[in-house]
C-alpha angles and dihedrals in degrees: 000000000000121000118258114265118261119259115276120229090253089054090051092049090051092049092049091051089050090051091051089052090049090052092050093047093050099037093242119165097196137018129183124186131175120192136150092001093306121113119197124185122185123189127181118238095041112098115207131168100224093194091066094046098050119066115247094236130038118263112267115188129330092232133051130195091207098083086141138327093252098039132075092205119124118224116220105207132195109258091202146014114270148097118309119226124183095195135045092243139001111287093015123124112270116257091238140006131200107280095029118131114228132194125218107280097025114138111248100178146327126253114201113212123172092346091306120119111222118192114220109210133196114256093200144033110258153115121278104241100173140004107209100186132063122230111272094018120138113245132202128221109277095014112145110247103172140013114216127191105216117235127199 
């Protein structure tokens, strides 16, 4: 039996709207729910346009083999909106540097989104050719973070 597919962005938007309605109907000021690895916290008094905070299409994969038609470099893209961190904590050694060789599954960076730290891992064995984001910078969904030269 195959696992159920992950929620789509449209499903998440619908669920958030249902939670807002639930809050209004029951006079709740704050609501926090965690399910399927997604944590949502709603608090009255903070106005947010959810359509601008959630990407229009669901995340696909964090890497792409189409860095360019003439290049064999792999783009590692941000799978979410958040803050990019090169190291596990302030003052710690970065996960990777330009020139480092990484294995499939090695942590490349962390993206903090809604107070959750999300490890971004390499999906291939390769050499880090370029790091395109500075530590602490905000990143957008689909933004290229690293260029990796694949190794056999």
